[in-house]
GUROKOL-727970 format. One line per field, with one value per residue (C-alpha): residue number from 1; residue in one letter; chain; x, y, z. Coordinates in steps of 0.25 Angstrom, whole numbers, plus 5000, padded with zeros to 4 digits. Each point is the difference from the previous one (the first is absolute). Example, Ala and Ser with C-alpha at 12.3 -4.5 7.8 and 13.67 -1.06 7.14 Angstrom:
GUROKOL-727970
num <- [1  2] $
residuo <- [A  S] $
cadena <- [A  A] $
xx <- [5049  5006] $
yy <- [4982  5014] $
zz <- [5031  4998] $
end
This chain:
GUROKOL-727970
num <- [1  2  3  4  5  6  7  8  9  10  11  12  13  14  15  16  17  18  19  20  21  22  23  24  25  26  27  28  29  30  31  32  33  34  35  36  37  38  39  40  41  42  43  44  45  46  47  48  49  50  51  52  53  54  55  56  57  58  59  60  61  62  63  64  65  66  67  68  69  70  71  72  73  74  75  76  77  78  79  80  81  82  83  84  85  86  87  88  89  90  91  92  93  94  95  96  97  98  99  100  101  102  103  104  105  106  107  108  109  110  111  112  113  114  115  116  117  118  119  120  121  122  123  124  125  126  127  128  129  130  131  132  133  134  135  136  137  138  139  140  141  142  143  144  145  146  147  148  149  150  151  152  153  154  155  156  157  158  159  160  161  162  163  164  165  166  167  168  169  170  171  172  173  174  175  176  177  178  179  180  181  182  183  184  185  186  187  188  189  190  191  192  193  194  195  196  197  198  199  200  201  202  203  204  205  206  207  208  209  210  211  212  213  214  215  216  217  218  219  220  221  222  223  224  225  226  227  228  229  230  231  232  233  234  235  236  237  238  239  240  241  242  243  244  245  246  247  248  249  250  251  252  253  254  255  256  257  258  259  260  261  262  263  264  265  266  267  268  269  270  271  272  273  274  275  276  277  278  279  280  281  282  283  284  285  286  287  288  289  290  291  292  293  294  295  296  297  298  299  300  301  302  303  304  305  306  307  308  309  310  311  312  313  314  315  316  317  318  319  320  321  322  323  324  325  326  327  328  329  330  331  332  333  334  335  336  337  338  339  340  341  342  343  344  345  346  347  348  349  350  351  352  353  354  355  356  357  358  359  360  361  362  363  364  365  366  367  368  369  370  371  372  373  374  375  376  377  378  379  380  381  382  383  384  385  386  387  388  389  390  391  392  393  394  395  396  397  398  399  400  401  402  403  404  405  406  407  408  409  410  411  412  413  414  415  416  417  418  419  420  421  422  423  424  425  426  427  428  429  430  431  432  433  434  435  436  437  438  439  440  441  442] $
residuo <- [M  F  E  N  L  S  D  R  L  E  R  S  F  K  L  L  K  G  E  G  K  I  T  E  L  N  V  A  E  T  L  K  D  V  R  R  A  L  L  D  A  D  V  N  Y  K  V  A  K  Q  F  T  D  T  V  K  T  K  A  M  G  Q  N  V  L  T  A  L  K  P  N  Q  V  M  V  K  I  V  H  D  E  L  A  T  L  M  G  A  S  A  S  E  L  E  L  K  G  Q  P  A  V  I  L  M  A  G  L  Q  G  S  G  K  T  T  F  S  G  K  L  A  G  M  L  R  S  K  K  G  K  K  P  L  L  A  A  C  D  V  Y  R  P  A  A  I  D  Q  L  H  V  L  G  E  Q  L  G  V  P  V  Y  S  E  R  E  N  K  N  P  V  E  I  A  E  H  A  I  A  E  A  R  R  T  G  R  D  L  V  I  I  D  T  A  G  R  L  A  V  D  E  Q  M  M  Q  E  I  A  A  I  K  Q  A  I  N  P  D  E  T  L  F  V  V  D  S  M  T  G  Q  D  A  V  N  T  A  K  E  F  N  D  R  L  D  F  S  G  V  V  L  T  K  L  D  G  D  T  R  G  G  A  A  L  S  I  R  T  V  V  D  K  P  I  K  F  I  G  T  G  E  K  M  E  A  L  D  V  F  H  P  E  R  M  A  D  R  I  L  G  M  G  D  V  V  S  L  V  E  R  A  Q  E  Q  Y  D  E  A  E  A  R  R  L  Q  K  K  L  A  K  N  Q  F  D  F  N  D  F  L  G  Q  I  Q  Q  I  K  R  M  G  N  L  K  D  L  A  A  M  I  P  G  V  G  K  A  L  K  N  I  D  I  D  E  N  A  F  K  G  I  E  A  I  I  Y  S  M  T  P  E  E  R  T  N  P  S  I  L  N  G  S  R  R  Q  R  I  A  S  G  S  G  T  S  V  Q  D  V  N  K  L  I  K  Q  F  D  E  T  R  K  M  M  R  M  I  T  T  A  K  P  S  S  R  M  A  A  P  F  R  R  K] $
cadena <- [A  A  A  A  A  A  A  A  A  A  A  A  A  A  A  A  A  A  A  A  A  A  A  A  A  A  A  A  A  A  A  A  A  A  A  A  A  A  A  A  A  A  A  A  A  A  A  A  A  A  A  A  A  A  A  A  A  A  A  A  A  A  A  A  A  A  A  A  A  A  A  A  A  A  A  A  A  A  A  A  A  A  A  A  A  A  A  A  A  A  A  A  A  A  A  A  A  A  A  A  A  A  A  A  A  A  A  A  A  A  A  A  A  A  A  A  A  A  A  A  A  A  A  A  A  A  A  A  A  A  A  A  A  A  A  A  A  A  A  A  A  A  A  A  A  A  A  A  A  A  A  A  A  A  A  A  A  A  A  A  A  A  A  A  A  A  A  A  A  A  A  A  A  A  A  A  A  A  A  A  A  A  A  A  A  A  A  A  A  A  A  A  A  A  A  A  A  A  A  A  A  A  A  A  A  A  A  A  A  A  A  A  A  A  A  A  A  A  A  A  A  A  A  A  A  A  A  A  A  A  A  A  A  A  A  A  A  A  A  A  A  A  A  A  A  A  A  A  A  A  A  A  A  A  A  A  A  A  A  A  A  A  A  A  A  A  A  A  A  A  A  A  A  A  A  A  A  A  A  A  A  A  A  A  A  A  A  A  A  A  A  A  A  A  A  A  A  A  A  A  A  A  A  A  A  A  A  A  A  A  A  A  A  A  A  A  A  A  A  A  A  A  A  A  A  A  A  A  A  A  A  A  A  A  A  A  A  A  A  A  A  A  A  A  A  A  A  A  A  A  A  A  A  A  A  A  A  A  A  A  A  A  A  A  A  A  A  A  A  A  A  A  A  A  A  A  A  A  A  A  A  A  A  A  A  A  A  A  A  A  A  A  A  A  A  A  A  A  A  A  A  A  A  A  A  A  A  A  A  A  A  A  A  A  A  A  A  A  A  A  A  A  A  A  A  A  A  A  A  A  A  A  A  A  A  A  A  A  A  A  A  A] $
xx <- [5343  5010  5005  5014  4996  4990  5011  5009  4990  4996  5015  5001  4988  5006  5011  4989  4995  5001  5002  4992  4998  5004  5012  5009  5011  4991  4992  5013  5005  4987  4998  5014  4996  4987  5007  5010  4988  4993  5013  5002  4986  5004  4992  5005  5011  4993  4986  5007  5006  4988  4992  5009  5001  4985  4999  5010  4993  4987  5006  5009  4994  4988  4997  4997  4985  4993  5003  5009  5015  5009  5002  4984  5000  5010  4993  4988  5007  5008  4987  4993  5012  5001  4985  5002  5013  4992  4988  4992  4987  4996  4999  4987  5000  4993  4992  4991  5001  4990  5006  5011  5014  5012  5014  5011  5014  5013  5013  4999  4999  4993  4987  4992  4992  4997  4996  4991  4992  5000  4994  4990  4995  5000  4992  4990  4998  5000  4996  4990  5009  4999  5015  5007  5014  5008  5013  5009  5014  5003  5015  4997  4990  5000  4994  4988  4999  5001  4990  4990  5003  4997  4988  4994  5003  4993  4989  5004  5001  5013  5002  5013  5005  5011  5003  5000  5013  4995  4996  4994  4990  4997  4997  4990  4994  4998  4993  4991  4997  4997  4989  4995  4998  4995  5013  5002  5015  5012  5014  5011  5012  5013  5014  5011  5015  5012  5004  4994  5003  4995  4992  4992  4998  4995  4991  4993  4999  4993  4990  4997  4998  4991  4990  5001  4998  4993  5012  5014  5006  5015  5002  5014  5006  5002  5012  5008  5001  5006  5001  4985  4999  5010  4992  4987  5007  5004  4986  4993  5008  4995  4987  4995  4993  4989  5004  5009  4998  5010  5001  5007  4999  4999  5014  5013  4998  5007  4989  5008  4991  4987  5007  5007  4991  4989  5010  5009  4989  4989  4990  4992  5002  4986  5001  5010  5001  5002  5001  4998  4985  4990  4994  5014  4998  4997  4997  5012  4997  5012  4995  4998  5014  5006  4993  5006  5014  5000  4994  4986  4993  4989  4987  4992  5005  4998  4986  4998  5005  4991  4988  5003  4999  4988  4987  4988  4990  5011  5003  4985  4999  5013  4994  4987  5009  5008  4988  4995  5014  5000  5013  5007  5013  4994  4998  5014  5006  4993  5005  5015  4998  4995  5012  5009  4994  5003  5015  5014  4998  5013  4996  4986  5006  5009  4988  4997  5008  5012  4998  5009  5012  4997  5000  5012  5009  4988  4997  4985  4998  4990  4996  4996  4986  5004  5000  4987  4993  5006  4993  4987  5000  5003  4987  4987  4988  4993  5013  5001  4986  4999  5014  4994  5001  5015  5004  5014  4999  4995  5011  5010  4995  5000  5014  5004  4993  5006  5014  5000  5000  4988  5006  4999  4985  4997  5007  4991  4987  5004  5003  4987  4992  5006  4998  4986  4997  5007  4992  4987  5002  5003  4988  4990  5005  4989  5001  5003  5013  5005  5010  4991  4988  5004  4999  4986  4991  4990] $
yy <- [5338  5005  5011  5000  5001  5011  5008  4998  5004  5012  5005  4997  5010  5010  5002  5006  5010  5014  4997  5008  4989  4985  5000  4988  5004  5000  4988  4992  5004  4996  4987  4996  5001  4993  4988  4999  5000  4989  4992  5001  4995  4988  5003  4992  5008  4999  5004  5012  5005  4998  5007  5012  5001  5000  5011  5008  4999  5005  5011  5006  5013  5001  5014  5003  5001  5011  4999  4988  4999  4991  4990  4999  4997  4989  4994  4999  4993  4991  4996  4996  4992  4993  4996  4995  4992  4993  4997  5013  4994  4989  4986  4992  4985  4992  4989  4993  4985  4992  5000  5011  4995  5009  4993  5006  4999  5005  4998  4995  5012  5009  5000  4991  4993  5013  5007  4988  5002  5015  4999  4990  5010  5012  4992  4995  5014  5009  4990  4991  4988  4987  4995  4987  5000  4988  4996  4995  5002  4985  5003  5009  4995  5014  5006  4991  5003  5015  5000  4993  5010  5012  4993  4998  5015  5004  4990  4994  4985  4993  4988  4991  4986  4998  4986  5003  5005  5003  5015  4998  4990  5009  5012  4991  4995  5014  5005  4987  5003  5015  4995  4990  5011  5011  5009  5009  5003  4991  5007  4990  5002  4993  4996  5010  4998  5008  5002  4997  4985  4991  4991  5012  5005  4986  4999  5013  4999  4986  5006  5011  4991  4990  5011  5011  5011  5013  5008  4996  5010  5001  5005  5007  5006  5015  5002  4991  5011  4997  4985  5000  5005  4989  4989  5005  4999  4986  4996  5007  4993  4987  5003  5012  5005  5010  5010  5004  5002  5008  4997  5007  5013  5006  4996  5007  4999  5008  4999  4993  4988  5009  5009  4989  4988  5004  5004  4988  4989  5008  4995  5009  5002  4996  5001  5005  4996  5011  4993  4987  5002  4993  5013  5005  4997  5011  4999  5006  5014  5005  5015  5000  4993  5011  5010  4994  4999  5015  5003  5004  4991  4990  5006  4991  4987  5006  5003  4986  4994  5009  4996  4985  5002  5009  4995  5009  4995  5001  5015  5003  4995  5008  5012  4999  4997  5013  5008  4996  5001  4985  4997  4991  4992  4988  5008  5006  4986  4996  5012  4996  4986  5004  5009  4988  4991  5010  4997  5004  5014  5006  4995  5006  5013  5000  4999  5015  5009  5006  4992  4988  5010  5006  4986  4994  5000  4998  4986  4998  4989  4989  4999  5015  4997  4989  5009  5006  4987  4995  5012  4998  4985  5003  5007  4994  4999  5011  5009  4998  5003  5012  5007  5011  4991  4998  5007  5000  4986  4994  5006  4995  4986  5000  5005  4988  4990  5005  5002  5015  5012  5009  5011  4990  4998  5014  5004  4989  5005  5014  4996  4992  5012  5009  4990  4998  5015  5002  4989  5005  5014  4994  4991  5010  5011  5007  4995  5015  5000  4987  5000  4990  5010  5006  4986  4997  4995  5011] $
zz <- [5060  4990  5009  4995  4986  5003  5007  4988  4990  5008  5000  4985  4997  5009  4989  4991  5011  4996  4985  4990  4991  4997  4992  4995  5010  5012  4996  4998  5014  5006  4993  5003  5015  4997  4994  5011  5010  4992  4999  5015  5002  4993  4987  4988  4993  4986  5006  5007  4987  4992  5010  5001  4985  4998  5011  4993  4986  5007  5008  4989  4994  5010  5004  5015  5001  5007  5015  4999  5001  4992  5012  5001  4985  5002  5012  4991  4989  5009  5008  4987  4995  5013  4999  4986  5004  5011  4991  4998  5007  5010  4994  5004  5003  4989  5007  4991  5004  5008  5009  4997  5003  5004  5000  5009  4996  5006  5008  5014  5010  4990  5008  4991  5011  5008  4987  4996  5013  4998  4986  5005  5010  4990  4989  5010  5007  4987  4989  5008  4996  5007  5000  5003  5004  4995  5007  4989  5006  5003  5005  5011  5010  5007  4987  5002  5014  4997  4990  5009  5011  4990  4995  5014  5003  4987  5001  4986  4999  4996  4992  5003  4999  5010  4995  4985  4994  4986  4999  4987  5005  5013  4991  4991  5013  5006  4987  5001  5015  4996  4990  5010  5011  4991  5001  4988  5002  5003  5004  4999  5009  4994  5005  4998  5000  5005  4986  4986  4996  4989  5010  5005  4986  4995  5012  4999  4985  5002  5009  4991  4988  5008  5006  4989  5010  4997  5007  5003  5009  5003  5014  5003  5012  4995  5010  4991  4990  4987  5003  5001  4985  4996  5007  4994  4986  5002  5005  4989  4989  5006  5005  4992  5013  4999  5011  5011  5015  5007  5015  5012  4993  5014  5003  4997  4985  4990  4989  4989  4999  4998  4990  4992  5000  4990  4989  5002  5000  4993  5011  5009  5015  5005  5015  5011  5014  5010  5014  5008  5003  4991  4996  4995  4985  4989  4986  4993  4993  4992  5000  5015  5003  4991  5009  5012  4994  4997  5014  4996  5009  4996  5005  4991  5006  5014  4997  4995  5012  5009  4992  5001  5015  4999  5005  4996  5010  5011  4995  5001  5014  5004  4994  5009  5012  4997  4998  5014  5006  5003  4993  5011  5002  4993  4987  5002  5001  4988  4992  5004  4996  4986  4998  5004  4990  4989  5001  5005  5006  4993  4987  5001  5004  4988  4991  5004  4991  5007  5013  4995  4999  5013  5007  4993  5012  5010  5005  5002  5010  4995  5014  5001  5004  5010  5012  4997  4997  5014  5007  4993  5003  5015  5001  5004  4990  5008  4999  4985  4997  5010  5001  5009  5012  4999  5013  5007  5006  4987  4992  5011  4998  4985  5000  5009  4992  4986  5005  4997  5009  5004  4992  4987  5004  5002  4987  4992  5007  4996  4986  4999  5005  4990  4989  5003  5000  4987  4994  5005  4995  4986  5001  5004  4991  4991  4986  4995  5008  4995  4988  4993  4999  4986  4994  5005  4989  4995] $
end
């Protein structure tokens, strides 16, 4: 995510390295390079110029603080201005209707249907909502089928009328169905086009006027860069939408849409899609995105993802098993699946400060756990529960069953034993030896 822009900005800040203080000369040289980096990232020219002018004004005349160098001062200023450029703080959905209604708009291929499913899942799990998905794309039968598939995966009902070609009526009927069945949220997926056209605009405007949604979200493919910003402006001029959703931000995106769109349309980015999985959806936090662009990681988001998968009762159960040295391969497998649910492994690693840069040219296979899972699934229930019985013949059978080698099986068992020992040491350590000890309540 934003790797090229991050690299370019890092090189720009190196121009100030070793300087005693910020001067007009070294600032001008650095910001000239920053502006080039932004333009290469497909940021709107006016936005890039305004950004660097603001940074220059704030940087000029600042003395170097104790223990800081000029490039560190500049990084701080650029970080704060990047966050401001993208909206300063996260923007919440305002859902007050009974039921609340969210209308999706955007071009074909932007990811509206997939995002509709992701949003339904997020609002159900995090906000306790009871969503109904409404299929109002009357031109693409596959869109209706796709929404039904997503609804089935998520356990969320989908309203559709395959014979009705009037999207306004379908949307109104979906809201009536939500009231009848006690659903408190309707997410309306609409048709897109390959390009903005008058028929499309009239149709989406008619739907909005008829249903008066709480939120109208413009969904845009972030990989289209500056074109995404131009499209957003055309939609906003006609629809006056309430927020933007950037999809496919995990792709080879240059970042221009994220950095330009707020300034151009004066509407907040509310969500970002970071992968194909249903869980790969995040609330957009401008300050955290600024951290990531400048290579500072995003520990807060990493912790939040971990907490979403955290089960307190399960944690207590595991702690007891660890204390009794009863942690087994079933527990090990459960921990692996919990990590996988958190998202793309490389994306997770990049949230740790410094790690993203180290992994830039390293591919982390999304199937990294596949071999481990195959080995564990090839064990009998008794072997998973009691790893001590895994003798040579059993290991040979497991290797054959999992399509791996005996060496792979031996390696996993050794790693498992080391992990279990380490976890037991942490769990059974005396409170006085733990880092948390100084913070105990008195």
